[in-house]
C-alpha positions in Angstrom: -13.9 25.5 -17.1 -16.4 24.5 -14.6 -19.3 24.0 -17.6 -16.8 22.2 -19.8 -16.4 19.3 -16.9 -20.1 19.3 -15.9 -20.4 18.6 -19.6 -18.3 15.6 -19.6 -19.4 13.8 -16.1 -21.3 11.1 -17.8 -17.9 9.9 -20.1 -16.3 7.0 -19.2 -13.9 6.7 -16.5 -10.5 4.5 -16.0 -10.7 3.1 -12.1 -7.7 5.0 -10.0 -7.8 1.3 -9.1 -8.8 -2.7 -10.2 -8.1 -5.8 -7.9 -6.3 -8.8 -9.5 -9.0 -11.2 -7.9 -12.3 -12.0 -10.4 -15.6 -13.4 -10.0 -14.3 -17.3 -10.0 -12.8 -16.3 -7.0 -15.2 -14.7 -4.9 -18.0 -17.5 -5.9 -15.1 -20.2 -4.6 -14.8 -18.3 -1.5 -18.6 -18.7 -0.5 -17.5 -22.5 0.0 -14.7 -22.1 1.7 -14.9 -21.3 6.1 -12.7 -19.0 8.2 -10.8 -21.4 10.2 -7.8 -22.0 8.4 -6.9 -25.2 6.1 -4.8 -26.5 3.5 -5.2 -23.5 1.6 -3.8 -21.6 4.8 -0.9 -23.9 5.1 0.1 -23.7 1.8 0.4 -20.3 1.2 2.6 -19.9 4.7 4.8 -22.5 3.1 5.3 -20.4 -0.3 5.7 -17.4 1.6 8.3 -19.1 4.0 10.2 -20.4 0.6 10.1 -16.9 -0.6 11.7 -15.2 2.3 13.9 -18.3 3.6 11.8 -18.5 6.6 9.0 -20.8 8.6 8.1 -17.5 10.9 4.8 -16.7 9.2 2.2 -15.3 10.4 -1.3 -14.8 8.6 -3.4 -11.4 9.7 -6.2 -10.0 8.7 -4.2 -6.7 7.5 -1.0 -5.1 7.5 -1.8 -2.4 10.2 -3.0 -5.7 11.7 0.4 -7.2 11.7 2.2 -4.5 12.5 0.4 -4.3 15.9 0.9 -7.6 16.9 4.2 -7.4 16.6 4.4 -4.0 18.8 2.4 -5.7 21.7 5.0 -8.4 22.2 7.9 -5.9 21.5 9.3 -4.2 24.5 10.7 -1.1 23.4 8.5 2.1 24.4 9.4 4.4 21.5 7.8 3.7 17.5 10.3 5.8 15.0 8.8 5.9 11.8 8.6 8.4 8.4 6.9 11.3 8.1 5.3 10.3 5.0 3.5 7.0 5.7 0.2 5.9 5.5 -2.1 6.9 8.8 -2.8 3.0 9.6 0.9 2.5 10.9 0.5 6.0 13.2 -2.7 3.9 14.1 -0.9 0.7 15.1 1.8 2.2 17.2 -1.1 4.2 18.9 -2.9 1.3 19.7 0.5 -0.6 20.5 0.4 2.2 23.5 3.9 3.5 21.9 6.0 6.7 21.7 6.1 8.1 18.7 9.0 9.6 16.9 8.9 10.8 13.3 11.9 10.9 10.3 12.0 13.7 8.2 11.2 12.9 4.4 14.5 12.8 1.9 15.0 15.4 -0.1 13.7 14.6 -3.4 11.9 11.3 -3.1 9.4 9.6 -0.9 11.4 7.8 1.5 12.9 8.6 5.0 16.4 11.0 4.4 18.8 8.6 5.9 21.1 11.4 7.5 18.3 12.6 9.6 17.9 8.8 11.4 21.2 8.0 13.5 19.8 10.4 16.9 16.1 9.0 16.8 16.8 5.6 17.2 18.2 3.4 19.9 18.6 0.5 21.6 14.8 1.7 23.3 13.6 2.5 20.1 12.2 0.7 16.9 12.5 1.8 13.5 9.9 1.0 10.7 12.0 1.0 7.5 9.2 1.5 4.2 9.8 1.4 1.1 7.0 3.9 -0.3 5.2 3.1 -3.2 7.2 0.1 -3.9 10.8 2.1 -4.3 13.1 0.7 -1.7 14.7 2.8 0.8 18.5 2.1 1.4 18.0 -0.3 3.7 21.6 -1.2 3.8 22.0 2.0 5.1 19.6 2.1 7.7 20.5 -1.8 8.7 24.0 -0.1 9.6 23.1 2.6 11.5 20.1 0.8 13.4 22.5 -2.3 14.2 25.9 0.4 15.7 22.8 1.7 18.0 20.8 -1.4 19.2 17.9 -0.2 17.3 15.4 -3.1 16.1 14.3 -3.1 12.8 10.7 -3.9 11.1 10.2 -3.3 7.2 7.0 -2.2 5.9 6.8 -4.2 2.7 3.5 -3.8 2.4 4.0 -1.2 -0.7 7.0 -3.4 -2.4 6.2 -7.1 -2.1 8.2 -8.3 -4.9 10.9 -5.4 -4.6 14.6 -6.3 -4.5 17.5 -4.7 -3.5 20.7 -5.9 -5.3 19.1 -9.1 -6.0 17.9 -9.5 -2.5 13.6 -9.3 -1.4 12.8 -6.6 0.4 11.6 -7.9 4.3 14.4 -10.1 4.5 17.0 -7.2 5.7 15.7 -6.4 9.1 14.4 -8.1 12.0 10.8 -8.6 10.9 8.7 -7.5 7.9 4.8 -6.9 7.7 3.1 -7.2 4.4 -0.6 -6.2 3.3 -3.1 -7.4 0.8 -5.2 -5.1 0.3 -6.6 -3.4 -2.8 -4.4 -1.3 -3.5 -1.4 -3.5 -3.0 0.4 -6.2 -5.3 -1.7 -9.1 -4.4 -5.6 -8.1 -3.5 -7.8 -9.8 -1.4 -11.5 -9.1 0.0 -11.2 -6.7 1.6 -7.3 -6.7 3.5 -5.3 -9.2 4.8 -2.0 -9.5 5.4 1.3 -11.3 6.9 4.0 -10.7 9.3 7.6 -12.3 9.6 10.0 -12.6 12.3 13.1 -14.0 12.1 13.8 -14.1 15.4 12.5 -17.9 16.7 11.9 -16.6 20.1 10.2 -13.7 19.2 7.9 -15.4 16.5 6.7 -17.8 19.2 5.6 -15.0 21.7 4.2 -12.8 18.7 2.2 -16.1 17.6 0.5 -16.8 21.1 -0.2 -13.8 21.5 -2.1 -13.7 17.8 -3.8 -16.6 18.9 -5.0 -15.0 22.3 -5.8 -11.4 20.5 -7.5 -12.4 17.3 -10.7 -14.6 16.3 -12.1 -16.2 13.1 -13.9 -13.8 11.0 -17.6 -14.0 11.3 -19.7 -15.2 8.7 -21.8 -12.1 8.1 -18.6 -10.5 7.8 -17.3 -12.4 5.4 -20.5 -12.1 3.2 -20.1 -8.3 3.6 -16.5 -8.4 2.7 -17.0 -10.7 -0.4 -19.9 -8.4 -1.6 -17.7 -5.5 -1.1 -14.8 -7.3 -4.1 -18.3 -7.8 -5.8 -18.5 -4.1 -6.3 -15.0 -3.8 -6.8 -15.4 -6.1 -9.8 -18.5 -4.1 -10.8 -16.3 -0.9 -11.1 -13.8 -1.9 -13.5 -16.6 -0.8 -16.0 -15.7 2.6 -16.6 -19.1 3.9 -17.2 -20.2 2.2 -13.9 -17.1 3.7 -12.4 -18.3 7.4 -13.8 -21.5 6.8 -11.7 -19.5 5.8 -8.8 -17.7 8.7 -9.1 -19.9 11.3 -9.4 -22.0 10.0 -6.3 -19.2 9.4 -4.2 -17.1 11.6 -4.6 -17.9 14.9 -7.2 -21.2 15.3 -5.7 -20.4 15.4 -2.2 -17.5 17.7 -3.6 -14.7 14.8 -2.1 -12.0 13.5 -3.9 -10.5 11.1 -1.4 -12.3 8.7 1.6 -9.4 10.1 3.8 -8.9 12.9 6.5 -6.6 14.3 8.8 -8.3 12.9 11.8 -6.7 9.9 13.3 -8.7 7.0 14.4 -7.2 4.3 16.9 -10.0 1.8 17.4 -9.4 -1.9 17.4 -11.6 -2.4 14.8 -12.0 -5.9 12.1 -8.6 -5.5 10.6 -7.0 -6.4 14.3 -8.8 -8.2 15.7 -9.1 -11.1 13.3 -7.1 -13.6 11.3 -6.8 -14.4 7.9 -9.6 -16.6 7.0 -9.3 -19.7 5.0 -11.2 -18.0 2.1 -9.3 -15.4 2.1 -6.0 -17.3 2.4 -7.2 -19.3 -0.8 -7.4 -16.2 -3.1 -4.3 -14.8 -1.9 -2.4 -18.3 -2.7 -3.4 -17.9 -6.5 -1.8 -14.8 -7.0 0.9 -15.7 -4.9 1.8 -18.2 -7.1 1.6 -16.1 -9.9 3.9 -13.0 -8.0 6.9 -13.0 -10.5 4.3 -12.6 -13.6 2.6 -9.7 -11.5 5.8 -7.8 -10.6 7.2 -8.2 -14.5 3.8 -6.7 -15.5 4.1 -3.9 -13.3 7.6 -3.2 -14.0 6.8 -3.1 -17.9 4.2 -0.6 -17.0 6.7 1.7 -14.9 9.1 1.8 -17.3 6.2 2.3 -20.2 4.9 5.7 -18.2 8.3 6.6 -17.4 9.3 7.0 -21.1 6.0 8.1 -22.4 5.0 11.2 -19.4 9.0 12.0 -20.0 9.3 15.7 -20.2 5.3 16.8 -19.6 6.2 20.3 -17.3 3.3 19.7 -14.7 4.7 16.7 -13.7 7.7 15.5 -11.9 8.3 11.5 -11.8 9.2 9.4 -10.4 13.2 7.9 -10.2 13.9 5.5 -12.9 13.9 1.8 -12.0 17.6 1.2 -12.7 18.2 -2.0 -12.5 14.6 -3.7 -13.4 14.2 -4.7 -9.6 10.9 -3.3 -8.1 7.5 -3.9 -7.4 5.6 -0.8 -7.2 2.1 -0.3 -6.1 1.8 3.2 -7.1 3.3 5.2 -10.1 3.4 8.4 -8.1 3.4 12.1 -9.8 4.3 14.9 -8.5 2.2 18.2 -9.1 3.9 21.5 -7.7 1.0 23.9 -8.6 -3.1 23.4 -8.6 -2.4 19.6 -7.6 -6.9 20.1 -7.6 -7.2 21.7 -10.4 -4.7 19.4 -12.2 -7.1 16.6 -10.8 -10.0 17.6 -11.5 -9.5 18.5 -15.2 -8.1 14.7 -15.8 -10.9 13.4 -14.2 -13.1 15.9 -16.6 -11.5 13.6 -19.7 -11.9 10.6 -18.6 -9.1 8.9 -15.8 -9.2 9.1 -11.9 -6.1 9.5 -9.7 -5.8 7.7 -6.5 -4.3 10.1 -3.5 -1.8 8.7 -1.4 -1.6 10.3 2.6 -2.7 13.5 1.3 -3.1 13.6 5.1 -0.3 12.3 7.6 -0.1 12.0 10.9 3.2 13.6 11.0 3.4 17.6 13.1 3.6 20.3 10.1 6.9 21.1 11.1 8.4 18.2 8.9 7.9 20.0 6.0 9.2 17.7 3.4 6.9 15.3 4.6 4.1 17.6 4.1 5.0 19.3 0.8 5.2 15.8 -0.6 1.3 15.2 0.6 0.6 18.3 -0.9 1.5 17.3 -4.0 1.0 13.8 -4.6 -1.2 11.6 -7.2 -1.2 8.5 -8.2 -1.9 7.7 -12.0 -3.8 4.5 -12.8 -1.6 2.0 -12.1 -2.6 -1.8 -11.8 -2.0 -5.4 -13.0 -4.8 -5.3 -15.2 -4.3 -1.9 -16.7 -4.3 -2.9 -20.4 -2.6 -1.1 -23.1 -5.8 0.9 -24.0 -6.0 2.3 -20.9 -2.6 3.3 -20.1 -2.5 5.0 -24.1 -6.1 6.8 -22.5 -4.5 7.8 -19.4 -0.8 9.0 -21.5 -3.2 11.0 -23.8 -5.4 12.5 -20.9 -1.7 13.4 -19.3 -0.2 15.2 -22.2 -3.6 17.2 -22.9 -3.8 18.8 -19.4 -0.1 19.3 -19.4 -0.7 21.6 -22.4 -3.8 22.9 -20.8 -5.9 21.6 -23.3 -9.9 21.4 -23.0 
């Protein structure tokens, strides 16, 4: 097998992600500054119309949005899903909060709502994550939290555009935060995001704190982020991506840049706001949000249909009402995840790794089991029919043990 994999290391490789923006967006960004201007104002207005609130703060990242809110909220405890992005954990730590985890549901990616009641009270904030764009049981969560006086923040970083019975995720809680990084529904170099807060007085307090705690992105960082955005576009070429994968992952014996260490540091994604040039790139995509969401739903349903019956894969749940805007198509490999991954890479497709390393203690067994099994199939707005077919062909071959 190892000789076989070495012999295929020069084959084109379907990337694990692609961004929505293009070269014209990056070139246009060079001529726009950091200080908020017309695009910044238009983006705030458009997002406010989408969620029926003017209380929008544009931020350097989703984690930065969450941090700003938690610094202002008085509750000392933050209750979070045990299977979640480490950025959420680190933001809570930086805000000086005490972390409490809730176990993952038995057959999914969101929390076990039955375990929530004993964790929340008036001194706590609960972060309700719609993991991968698959909605959590937010109606039941809100009922429990309202009964116990708990403040609710929806984590919609992975779920912008997802709906629950026709209502947008992010419109149920007391506040919500969103991300525009390269793995999300809207993509901006190199991240950015936004926060919405429904209570006017709380919003005013958070906005005042944000004005004091954040600055404009410096020019040198802007140029670096635009350069990194250009690299992302170059890596859409399958041959260049194979070269990158060999150098960055395969030859270093790695499969992800993530690791088990928590690094709570107030870096660039906390210290700055969203620049005017970033808002301009995001604005065009948010205006086309319906088309992006529709494309994702079609791809999600196609994968569900065409990968059904593969014994090696456990597929994500069906979107029965056609309401989700998923950022990932997660599959679970219960046995030999890394061997499966290496075989698929040798045959020409890469996977993304979501939260292989999580912050929850080891006694949260369901969460750690999910983390040990999940791989994310190539799934993005620019995914072509030929790429999807390639992915399906390879997964069928790997599932049958073909070399």
